DSSP file (Angstrom, degrees, kcal/mol; ACC not computed):
  #  RESIDUE AA STRUCTURE BP1 BP2  ACC     N-H-->O    O-->H-N    N-H-->O    O-->H-N    TCO  KAPPA ALPHA  PHI   PSI    X-CA   Y-CA   Z-CA
    1    1 A X    >         0   0    0      0, 0.0     3,-1.0     0, 0.0     2,-0.1   0.000 360.0 360.0 360.0 131.8  -17.3  -25.5   -7.9
    2    2 A X  T 3   +     0   0    0      1,-0.2     3,-0.1     3,-0.0    84,-0.0  -0.411 360.0  21.4 -66.5 138.9  -18.9  -22.8   -5.5
    3    3 A X  T 3  S+     0   0    0      1,-0.3    79,-0.9    -2,-0.1     2,-0.3   0.701 101.4 113.7  79.1  22.7  -16.5  -20.8   -3.4
    4    4 A X    <   -     0   0    0     -3,-1.0     2,-0.4    77,-0.1    -1,-0.3  -0.870  48.3-158.3-121.6 154.1  -13.4  -21.5   -5.7
    5    5 A X        +     0   0    0     -2,-0.3    75,-0.7    75,-0.2     2,-0.3  -0.993  15.9 173.8-132.2 129.2  -11.3  -19.3   -7.9
    6    6 A X    >   -     0   0    0     -2,-0.4     3,-1.0    73,-0.2     5,-0.5  -0.937  42.5-116.5-131.5 159.4   -9.2  -20.6  -10.8
    7    7 A X  T 3  S+     0   0    0     -2,-0.3     6,-0.2    71,-0.3    -1,-0.1   0.879 120.1  32.2 -60.8 -37.6   -7.2  -19.0  -13.4
    8    8 A X  T 3  S+     0   0    0      4,-0.1    -1,-0.3     5,-0.0     4,-0.1   0.307 116.7  76.4 -98.4   7.6   -9.5  -20.4  -16.1
    9    9 A X  S <  S-     0   0    0     -3,-1.0     4,-0.1     2,-0.2    -4,-0.1   0.377 101.2 -42.3 -96.9-133.5  -12.6  -20.2  -14.0
   10   10 A X  S    S+     0   0    0     -6,-0.2     2,-0.4     2,-0.1    -5,-0.1   0.745 109.7  66.7 -75.9 -27.9  -15.1  -17.8  -12.5
   11   11 A X  S    S-     0   0    0     -5,-0.5    -2,-0.2    -7,-0.1    -5,-0.1  -0.827  90.9-110.7-104.0 132.8  -12.9  -14.9  -11.5
   12   12 A X    >>  -     0   0    0     -2,-0.4     4,-2.5     1,-0.1     3,-0.5  -0.217  25.2-115.8 -54.7 142.9  -11.1  -12.9  -14.2
   13   13 A X  H 3> S+     0   0    0      1,-0.2     4,-3.1     2,-0.2     5,-0.2   0.865 113.1  56.9 -53.9 -38.1   -7.4  -13.3  -14.4
   14   14 A X  H 3> S+     0   0    0      2,-0.2     4,-2.7     1,-0.2    -1,-0.2   0.921 110.1  42.9 -55.6 -45.5   -6.9   -9.5  -13.5
   15   15 A X  H <> S+     0   0    0     -3,-0.5     4,-2.6     2,-0.2     5,-0.3   0.969 115.3  50.1 -69.8 -53.1   -8.8   -9.8  -10.3
   16   16 A X  H  X S+     0   0    0     -4,-2.5     4,-3.3     1,-0.2     5,-0.3   0.938 113.4  46.3 -47.7 -53.7   -7.0  -13.1   -9.4
   17   17 A X  H  X S+     0   0    0     -4,-3.1     4,-2.4     1,-0.2    -1,-0.2   0.901 114.2  46.3 -67.4 -39.5   -3.6  -11.6  -10.1
   18   18 A X  H  X S+     0   0    0     -4,-2.7     4,-1.9    -5,-0.2    -1,-0.2   0.864 114.0  48.9 -64.8 -31.7   -4.4   -8.4   -8.1
   19   19 A X  H  X S+     0   0    0     -4,-2.6     4,-2.6     2,-0.2     5,-0.2   0.952 114.1  46.2 -72.7 -48.1   -5.8  -10.5   -5.2
   20   20 A X  H  X S+     0   0    0     -4,-3.3     4,-1.8    -5,-0.3    -2,-0.2   0.883 113.3  48.9 -64.0 -34.3   -2.7  -12.8   -5.3
   21   21 A X  H  X S+     0   0    0     -4,-2.4     4,-1.0    -5,-0.3    -1,-0.2   0.926 112.3  48.2 -69.0 -42.0   -0.2   -9.9   -5.5
   22   22 A X  H  X S+     0   0    0     -4,-1.9     4,-0.6     1,-0.2     3,-0.4   0.899 112.8  47.7 -62.0 -43.5   -2.0   -8.2   -2.6
   23   23 A X  H >< S+     0   0    0     -4,-2.6     3,-0.7     1,-0.2    -1,-0.2   0.827 107.1  57.9 -70.2 -32.5   -2.0  -11.4   -0.5
   24   24 A X  H 3< S+     0   0    0     -4,-1.8    -1,-0.2    -5,-0.2    -2,-0.2   0.760 101.5  57.0 -70.3 -24.2    1.8  -11.9   -1.3
   25   25 A X  H 3< S+     0   0    0     -4,-1.0     2,-0.3    -3,-0.4    -1,-0.2   0.622  84.2  98.3 -84.6 -14.8    2.6   -8.5    0.2
   26   26 A X  S << S-     0   0    0     -3,-0.7     3,-0.1    -4,-0.6    68,-0.0  -0.596  80.9-115.4 -74.6 133.1    1.0   -9.4    3.7
   27   27 A X        -     0   0    0     -2,-0.3    17,-0.2     1,-0.1     2,-0.2  -0.206  27.8-102.8 -60.6 150.5    3.7  -10.4    6.2
   28   28 A X  S    S+     0   0    0     15,-0.1    17,-0.2     2,-0.1     2,-0.2  -0.569  89.3  17.6 -70.3 145.1    3.9  -14.0    7.6
   29   29 A X  E    S-A   44   0A   0     15,-3.2    15,-1.7    -2,-0.2     2,-0.3  -0.479 111.7 -18.0  94.2-162.0    2.5  -14.2   11.1
   30   30 A X  E     +A   43   0A   0     13,-0.2     2,-0.4    -2,-0.2    74,-0.3  -0.619  57.2 168.8 -87.8 133.3    0.3  -11.8   12.9
   31   31 A X  E     -A   42   0A   0     11,-2.7    11,-2.7    -2,-0.3     2,-0.2  -1.000  25.4-136.7-140.5 144.8   -0.2   -8.2   11.9
   32   32 A X  E     +A   41   0A   0     -2,-0.4    68,-3.4    70,-0.3     2,-0.3  -0.620  41.3 137.7 -88.8 154.5   -2.8   -5.4   13.0
   33   33 A X  E     -AB  40  99A   0      7,-2.1     7,-2.8    66,-0.3     2,-0.4  -0.963  44.1 -91.4-175.2-166.6   -4.4   -3.3   10.4
   34   34 A X  E     +AB  39  98A   0     64,-2.1    64,-2.8    -2,-0.3     2,-0.3  -0.964  24.6 174.9-132.1 141.7   -7.5   -1.7    9.1
   35   35 A X  E >  S-A   38   0A   0      3,-2.1     3,-0.6    -2,-0.4    62,-0.1  -0.924  81.6  -5.6-139.8 119.9  -10.3   -2.7    6.7
   36   36 A X  T 3  S-     0   0    0     -2,-0.3     3,-0.1    60,-0.3    61,-0.1   0.913 129.1 -57.8  65.3  42.0  -13.3   -0.5    6.2
   37   37 A X  T 3  S+     0   0    0      1,-0.2     2,-0.4     0, 0.0    -1,-0.2   0.705 115.0 116.1  58.3  25.2  -12.2    1.9    9.0
   38   38 A X  E <  S-A   35   0A   0     -3,-0.6    -3,-2.1    22,-0.0     2,-0.3  -0.946  71.3-113.0-122.7 144.1  -12.2   -1.0   11.5
   39   39 A X  E     -A   34   0A   0     -2,-0.4    21,-2.4    -5,-0.2    22,-0.6  -0.547  38.9-176.8 -73.6 137.2   -9.3   -2.5   13.4
   40   40 A X  E     -AC  33  59A   0     -7,-2.8    -7,-2.1    -2,-0.3     2,-0.5  -0.982  23.0-146.9-134.0 141.6   -8.5   -6.1   12.3
   41   41 A X  E     -AC  32  58A   0     17,-2.4    17,-2.7    -2,-0.4     2,-0.4  -0.958  25.2-173.5-106.7 132.6   -6.0   -8.7   13.5
   42   42 A X  E     -AC  31  57A   0    -11,-2.7   -11,-2.7    -2,-0.5     2,-0.5  -0.985  12.7-166.6-132.8 130.8   -4.8  -10.9   10.7
   43   43 A X  E     -AC  30  56A   0     13,-2.8    13,-2.4    -2,-0.4     2,-0.4  -0.966   7.1-170.9-114.7 134.2   -2.5  -14.0   10.8
   44   44 A X  E     -AC  29  55A   0    -15,-1.7   -15,-3.2    -2,-0.5     2,-0.4  -0.983   3.1-176.3-124.0 130.0   -1.0  -15.4    7.6
   45   45 A X  E     - C   0  54A   0      9,-2.8     9,-3.4    -2,-0.4     2,-0.4  -0.991   5.4-164.6-131.2 135.3    0.8  -18.8    7.4
   46   46 A X  E     - C   0  53A   0     -2,-0.4     7,-0.2     7,-0.2     2,-0.0  -0.926  22.7-118.6-112.1 139.2    2.6  -20.1    4.3
   47   47 A X    >   -     0   0    0      5,-2.8     3,-1.9    -2,-0.4     5,-0.1  -0.398  27.2-114.2 -71.8 158.2    3.6  -23.6    3.7
   48   48 A X  T 3  S+     0   0    0      1,-0.3    -1,-0.1     2,-0.1    -2,-0.0   0.812 116.6  49.5 -61.0 -32.1    7.2  -24.3    3.3
   49   49 A X  T 3  S-     0   0    0      3,-0.0    -1,-0.3     1,-0.0    -2,-0.1   0.461 108.6-123.8 -82.6  -2.7    6.8  -25.5   -0.3
   50   50 A X  S <  S+     0   0    0     -3,-1.9    -2,-0.1     2,-0.2     3,-0.1   0.665  80.9 114.8  73.3  11.8    4.7  -22.4   -1.1
   51   51 A X  S    S+     0   0    0      1,-0.2    21,-2.9    20,-0.1     2,-0.4   0.644  71.7  42.1 -96.3 -16.7    1.8  -24.3   -2.3
   52   52 A X  E     - D   0  71A   0     19,-0.2    -5,-2.8    -5,-0.1     2,-0.4  -0.998  55.5-172.7-138.0 134.9   -0.7  -23.2    0.4
   53   53 A X  E     -CD  46  70A   0     17,-1.9    17,-3.0    -2,-0.4     2,-0.5  -0.996   9.7-167.4-124.5 130.6   -1.4  -19.8    2.0
   54   54 A X  E     -CD  45  69A   0     -9,-3.4    -9,-2.8    -2,-0.4     2,-0.4  -0.956   6.3-177.0-117.5 129.2   -3.8  -19.7    5.1
   55   55 A X  E     +CD  44  68A   0     13,-2.5    13,-2.1    -2,-0.5     2,-0.4  -0.992   7.8 180.0-131.5 139.7   -5.2  -16.4    6.3
   56   56 A X  E     +CD  43  67A   0    -13,-2.4   -13,-2.8    -2,-0.4     2,-0.4  -0.966   8.6 176.8-136.2 119.7   -7.5  -15.7    9.3
   57   57 A X  E     -CD  42  66A   0      9,-3.5     9,-2.4    -2,-0.4     2,-0.4  -0.949   7.5-169.7-127.6 143.8   -8.6  -12.2   10.2
   58   58 A X  E     -CD  41  65A   0    -17,-2.7   -17,-2.4    -2,-0.4     2,-0.3  -0.991  30.3-116.7-137.2 134.0  -10.9  -11.0   12.9
   59   59 A X  E >   -C   40   0A   0      5,-2.8     3,-1.0    -2,-0.4   -19,-0.3  -0.516  26.0-150.2 -67.5 126.7  -12.4   -7.6   13.5
   60   60 A X  T 3  S+     0   0    0    -21,-2.4    -1,-0.2    -2,-0.3   -20,-0.2   0.694  94.1  37.3 -77.0 -20.1  -10.9   -6.5   16.9
   61   61 A X  T 3  S+     0   0    0    -22,-0.6    -1,-0.3     3,-0.0     2,-0.2   0.024 124.8  27.0-116.9  26.6  -13.9   -4.4   17.9
   62   62 A X  S <  S-     0   0    0     -3,-1.0   -24,-0.0     2,-0.1    -4,-0.0  -0.691  84.1 -94.2-156.1-158.4  -16.6   -6.6   16.4
   63   63 A X  S    S+     0   0    0     -2,-0.2    -3,-0.1     2,-0.0    -1,-0.0   0.498  72.6 119.1-118.6  -9.5  -17.6  -10.1   15.5
   64   64 A X        -     0   0    0     -6,-0.1    -5,-2.8     1,-0.0     2,-0.3  -0.243  38.7-174.0 -65.8 148.3  -16.7  -10.2   11.7
   65   65 A X  E     -D   58   0A   0     -7,-0.2     2,-0.3     2,-0.0    -7,-0.2  -0.921  18.1-162.8-134.0 158.5  -14.1  -12.8   10.4
   66   66 A X  E     +D   57   0A   0     -9,-2.4    -9,-3.5    -2,-0.3     2,-0.3  -0.959  21.9 163.0-142.1 129.5  -12.3  -13.6    7.2
   67   67 A X  E     +D   56   0A   0     -2,-0.3    16,-2.7    16,-0.2     2,-0.3  -0.997   6.7 139.7-146.2 140.3  -10.7  -17.1    6.8
   68   68 A X  E     -DE  55  82A   0    -13,-2.1   -13,-2.5    -2,-0.3     2,-0.4  -0.985  36.0-132.5-164.5 166.6   -9.5  -19.0    3.6
   69   69 A X  E     -DE  54  81A   0     12,-1.7    12,-3.0    -2,-0.3     2,-0.6  -0.980  14.6-155.1-120.1 140.5   -6.9  -21.2    2.2
   70   70 A X  E     -DE  53  80A   0    -17,-3.0   -17,-1.9    -2,-0.4     2,-0.5  -0.955   9.7-162.5-117.8 119.6   -5.2  -20.6   -1.2
   71   71 A X  E     -DE  52  79A   0      8,-2.7     8,-2.3    -2,-0.6     2,-0.6  -0.841  11.0-144.5-101.7 127.9   -3.8  -23.6   -3.0
   72   72 A X  E     - E   0  78A   0    -21,-2.9     6,-0.2    -2,-0.5     2,-0.1  -0.845  24.2-169.6 -93.5 120.8   -1.3  -23.2   -5.8
   73   73 A X        -     0   0    0      4,-1.9     4,-0.0    -2,-0.6     6,-0.0  -0.271  40.3 -50.6-101.1-175.3   -1.9  -26.0   -8.4
   74   74 A X  S >  S-     0   0    0      2,-0.1     3,-1.5    -2,-0.1    -1,-0.3  -0.145 111.3  -3.2 -56.0 152.9    0.2  -27.1  -11.4
   75   75 A X  T 3  S-     0   0    0      1,-0.2     0, 0.0    -3,-0.1     0, 0.0  -0.336 129.7 -35.6  61.1-135.9    1.3  -24.3  -13.8
   76   76 A X  T 3  S+     0   0    0     -4,-0.1    -1,-0.2     2,-0.0    -2,-0.1   0.258 102.9 120.1-105.8  16.3   -0.1  -21.0  -12.8
   77   77 A X    <   -     0   0    0     -3,-1.5    -4,-1.9   -71,-0.1     2,-0.3  -0.409  36.8-176.7 -80.3 153.1   -3.4  -22.2  -11.5
   78   78 A X  E     -E   72   0A   0     -6,-0.2     2,-0.4    -2,-0.1   -71,-0.3  -0.961  16.7-144.5-144.6 164.0   -4.7  -21.6   -8.0
   79   79 A X  E     -E   71   0A   0     -8,-2.3    -8,-2.7    -2,-0.3     2,-0.6  -0.977   9.4-153.3-133.6 114.9   -7.7  -22.6   -6.0
   80   80 A X  E     -E   70   0A   0    -75,-0.7     2,-0.6    -2,-0.4   -10,-0.2  -0.817   9.6-173.8 -94.8 125.6   -9.2  -20.3   -3.4
   81   81 A X  E     -E   69   0A   0    -12,-3.0   -12,-1.7    -2,-0.6   -77,-0.1  -0.843   7.1-163.9-111.4  87.4  -11.1  -22.1   -0.6
   82   82 A X  E     -E   68   0A   0    -79,-0.9     2,-0.9    -2,-0.6   -14,-0.3  -0.341  25.5-119.6 -70.9 159.8  -12.9  -19.6    1.7
   83   83 A X  S    S-     0   0    0    -16,-2.7   -16,-0.2     1,-0.2     3,-0.1  -0.875  80.7 -34.9-106.4 103.0  -14.0  -21.0    5.0
   84   84 A X  S    S+     0   0    0     -2,-0.9     2,-0.3     1,-0.2    -1,-0.2   0.837 122.0  81.5  53.8  48.5  -17.9  -20.6    5.2
   85   85 A X  S    S-     0   0    0    -18,-0.1    -1,-0.2   -82,-0.1    -3,-0.2  -0.948  85.1 -79.4-162.1 170.9  -18.0  -17.3    3.3
   86   86 A X     >  -     0   0    0     -2,-0.3     4,-1.7     1,-0.1     3,-0.4  -0.447  25.7-128.3 -86.0 156.8  -18.0  -16.1   -0.2
   87   87 A X  H  > S+     0   0    0      1,-0.2     4,-2.4     2,-0.2     5,-0.2   0.836 111.2  61.5 -62.6 -31.2  -14.9  -15.7   -2.4
   88   88 A X  H  > S+     0   0    0      1,-0.2     4,-2.3     2,-0.2    -1,-0.2   0.890 104.4  47.9 -65.1 -42.1  -16.1  -12.1   -3.1
   89   89 A X  H  > S+     0   0    0     -3,-0.4     4,-2.2     1,-0.2    -1,-0.2   0.888 112.8  48.4 -69.2 -40.7  -15.8  -11.3    0.6
   90   90 A X  H  X S+     0   0    0     -4,-1.7     4,-2.4     2,-0.2    -2,-0.2   0.894 113.0  46.4 -61.3 -40.5  -12.3  -12.8    0.8
   91   91 A X  H  X S+     0   0    0     -4,-2.4     4,-2.2     2,-0.2    -2,-0.2   0.878 111.9  51.7 -76.8 -32.6  -11.1  -11.0   -2.2
   92   92 A X  H  X S+     0   0    0     -4,-2.3     4,-1.7    -5,-0.2    -1,-0.2   0.930 111.3  48.8 -59.3 -46.3  -12.6   -7.7   -1.0
   93   93 A X  H  X S+     0   0    0     -4,-2.2     4,-2.3     2,-0.2    -2,-0.2   0.941 111.0  46.2 -60.8 -49.2  -10.9   -8.1    2.3
   94   94 A X  H  < S+     0   0    0     -4,-2.4    -1,-0.2     1,-0.2    -2,-0.2   0.924 116.7  45.8 -63.4 -41.3   -7.4   -8.9    1.0
   95   95 A X  H  < S+     0   0    0     -4,-2.2    -1,-0.2    -5,-0.2    -2,-0.2   0.819 120.8  39.4 -71.5 -24.4   -7.5   -6.1   -1.5
   96   96 A X  H  < S+     0   0    0     -4,-1.7   -60,-0.3    -5,-0.2    -2,-0.2   0.651  88.5 106.4 -95.2 -19.7   -8.9   -3.6    1.0
   97   97 A X     <  -     0   0    0     -4,-2.3     2,-0.5    -5,-0.1   -62,-0.2  -0.423  48.6-165.5 -71.7 136.6   -6.8   -4.6    4.2
   98   98 A X  E     -B   34   0A   0    -64,-2.8   -64,-2.1    -2,-0.1     3,-0.1  -0.924  12.1-141.8-121.4 106.0   -4.1   -2.2    5.1
   99   99 A X  E     -B   33   0A   0     -2,-0.5   -66,-0.3   -66,-0.3     4,-0.1  -0.252  27.8-101.7 -65.0 153.5   -1.6   -3.4    7.6
  100  100 A X        -     0   0    0    -68,-3.4    -1,-0.1     2,-0.1     4,-0.1  -0.333  34.6-111.8 -69.3 160.4   -0.3   -1.0   10.3
  101  101 A X  S    S+     0   0    0      1,-0.1     2,-0.6    -3,-0.1    -1,-0.1   0.847 104.3  55.2 -64.2 -34.4    3.1    0.3    9.5
  102  102 A X  S    S-     0   0    0    -70,-0.0   -70,-0.3     0, 0.0    -2,-0.1  -0.916  89.7-125.7-104.4 117.8    4.8   -1.6   12.4
  103  103 A X        -     0   0    0     -2,-0.6   -72,-0.1   -72,-0.1    -2,-0.1  -0.342  30.4-119.7 -61.4 135.8    4.3   -5.3   12.5
  104  104 A X        -     0   0    0    -74,-0.3   -74,-0.1     1,-0.1     3,-0.1  -0.289  26.5-103.6 -72.4 158.0    2.9   -6.4   15.8
  105  105 A X        -     0   0    0      1,-0.2    -1,-0.1    -2,-0.0     2,-0.0  -0.327  58.4 -71.8 -71.8 166.0    4.7   -8.8   18.0
  106  106 A X        -     0   0    0      1,-0.1     2,-0.2     2,-0.1    -1,-0.2  -0.306  52.9-114.7 -61.2 140.5    3.4  -12.4   18.0
  107  107 A X              0   0    0      1,-0.1    -1,-0.1    -3,-0.1   -77,-0.0  -0.461 360.0 360.0 -73.7 149.7    0.2  -12.9   19.7
  108  108 A X              0   0    0     -2,-0.2    -1,-0.1     0, 0.0    -2,-0.1   0.535 360.0 360.0 -64.9 360.0    0.0  -15.0   22.8
């Protein structure tokens, strides 16, 4: 299926594991940070049961965005569903995003 990532699918396990590890390190809620030497604002929400992670990021001085849902399926499988962009863009962003050292207060 286009735009998805599964443990037994298109994305090698090592990339998937690295992506999921980087995503797990991002704090819940809003955080400022940098990607590609540009300022970004990122919001991460996780479901209470841990089966869904949602991320929305926007370039603060431009028009670029990153948005996706990651669903955890049975066993160790997961499904990445980017919102109108490639899985590669999402993975590159999560691996390269560097949150600011101090977590920002909630956005209005």
